[in-house]
C-alpha positions, -999 to +999 in steps of 0.1 A: +683-245-706+650-246-687+662-227-658+686-198-655+699-175-623+670-157-608+659-125-626+631-100-620+600-094-640+579-062-633+545-058-644+524-025-643+489-031-652+478+002-639+492+035-621+482+019-587+494-017-592+524-034-597+537-071-597+574-082-591+583-116-600+615-133-593+619-165-614+645-192-621+623-202-653+640-193-683+621-164-703+592-183-720+597-192-757+577-217-780+607-241-778+608-240-740+571-243-738+572-274-759+599-288-739+581-284-708+549-300-722+572-330-733+588-333-700+557-331-681+543-359-702+572-378-696+571-374-662+532-384-660+543-418-679+568-427-655+547-417-627+519-439-640+544-466-644+556-465-610+523-466-598+513-496-619+545-514-606+535-506-570+500-520-573+514-551-590+536-556-560+507-551-536+485-578-552+513-601-548+514-594-510+498-612-480+471-584-479+465-581-518+445-599-543+450-599-581+415-584-593+395-600-619+386-588-654+353-606-656+331-582-634+296-580-646+298-543-641+315-528-669+331-498-653+336-514-619+371-505-602+376-545-598+369-550-637+393-520-647+421-529-623+420-564-636+421-550-673+450-530-665+472-558-650+461-580-678+474-554-704+510-554-716+523-531-691+505-548-663+520-580-674+553-566-676+547-550-640+534-580-624+566-602-637+591-575-623+571-574-591+573-611-585+613-609-591+617-576-565+621-577-528+592-551-513+615-538-489+638-526-515+612-515-539+588-494-520+613-472-507+631-466-541+597-462-558+588-433-531+619-416-538+611-417-576+578-404-572+589-377-550+615-366-575+594-369-606+568-344-588+596-321-577+588-287-594+616-277-619+615-242-610+611-215-583+589-184-588+582-158-560+564-125-564+549-094-548+519-079-559+514-043-547+477-025-547+479+012-536+452+015-510+445-022-502+479-037-495+505-061-508+504-099-514+533-123-515+534-154-533+557-184-535+556-217-556+560-248-535+586-272-542+563-303-550+535-300-575+514-324-553+516-299-524+496-272-545+504-242-569+516-214-546+517-201-510+500-165-507+495-139-480+479-109-482+490-080-458+465-050-457+480-013-461+469-004-425+490-034-413+518-023-432+545-001-407+573+001-435+591-016-464+629-020-457+661-035-472+679-054-446+710-072-448+719-109-432+745-134-433+738-162-455+766-187-450+799-167-455+787-137-475+761-108-466+730-109-485+701-080-489+666-088-487+635-070-488+615-070-455+577-058-447+574-046-411+538-057-399+519-042-372+513-067-343+539-091-353+575-098-337+589-107-370+593-092-403+580-106-437+607-116-458+599-110-495+612-136-520+626-158-491+635-190-512+654-169-539+669-142-520+678-121-552+709-097-552+709-064-540+704-048-572+671-066-577+660-061-542+666-024-542+647-020-574+618-037-560+620-015-528+617+013-549+591+000-573+568-010-541+574+025-523+565+043-556+533+021-562+522+024-524+528+060-516+537+080-548+524+090-579+531+083-615+536+046-617+538+039-658+520+013-672+539-017-691+561-044-684+599-044-677+623-075-675+654-073-657+683-097-668+702-113-638+698-111-603 
């Protein structure tokens, strides 16, 4: 299995720094890494095939033209595109495009490309640096949208780190919130995953220990399920 229920990883590189990460990606193993690489390669090939089909579809439309592979410039875009369409995959894409209705093919290809670029897992983290502040990080749902969204909150802006409760559907969920000076709303930590109360309380204790107390030990901790 590539993903699992959200679990907590704690990394403490120094007594004044700690990183709390909640992830749905299964703990990394050699088999998992090889499987992920294979999936990424397969996704790349499928995405390339879809783009090639869309280009072949465009060349047959009223505003497109079939590129020539006999251009005098070896590395010209026109020559490269012509060679691509003249290859075996290009010929197959051209034949398929000639038999397909563009009004149906374009939306289907767009949905397929979006699905192929969707991230397989969700990961959110909280980095605590004593004397400096805290940084939240959350991966985006789509690979093309970038690696992650981050925000840094200086220590002088932090009024408190709290554990609150709220309704999520028909259940009450605990969440970690940072009260920021000058902002009407709190900053919710791990907003996408919303781990269980046991994980939230453990992170809350770790954040307070790192920000305000002494004696944070070096090392790494792996907490099972949320």
